[in-house]
N, C-alpha and C positions, 0 to 999 in steps of 0.2 A: 504494500499499500504506500509506504513512504517513498520507495523508489519510483512508483508510478506517478505519484503527485509531484515529485521533484522533476521528473521528466517532462511533465506538462508545463512546468515553469522554466525549463531549460537549465536545470540545476543538475550537475553530475554528482552522483552518490558513489562513494567508495566504501566498501565494506572491509573492515580491518579486524584482525585478531586482537582481542582485548586483554590477554593474560598479563598479569602483573602491573596493569596500569594504576591500580589503586594502592599497590604496595611500594611502588617506586617513587622516589621524590623528584618532582619536576624542577624544583629549585636547585637541588644538588647535582643534577645531571646524571642520575643513575641510568645504567643500561636498561633497555627494555627487551629482553630476550623473548623469543617465541616459546610457547609452552613445550617443555620436554627437551629443549636444545642444550641447556646447561643449568646448573644449580645456581640460581640468582642470590646475590647478597645485596641488601638494600641499606642505605645510610640512615633513613628515617623510619618512622612507624606510625601507625594509626593508634592514637592514645585513647580516644573514646569514639563512640559512634558519631561520625560526621566531622571529626577533627584529626588532622595529620600533623605530626611534629617532625621537622627536618633535622638534619645533622647538627645544625647551628641553633637548635631549639626555637626556630621560628614556627609559629602555628598558622595553619591555613585550613580552609574548608576542604574536607577530604574529597568531595565531589569536584571541586575546582581542580585539585591536584590530579585526580583521575582523568578529567576532561583535557587538561593540558597534555597529559601523557598519551591520550588517544590521538590528539593532534600530532604529537611528535612521531608516533608510530606510523 
């Protein structure tokens, strides 16, 4: 449905693999491996539901972090 509606408006939809996008820090530049390629190590972590803490103890919304990582992938 999304792809169809985007096509009607001339928007290109790219489907990407989402693994590790919520665990990887977009601010620290963590790698975003594909699922099963390698054992990932991340610099930050999700501290509560909806909150992500970076290596430098910066706090950001976990959904924003995941969204930036999907864009990077």
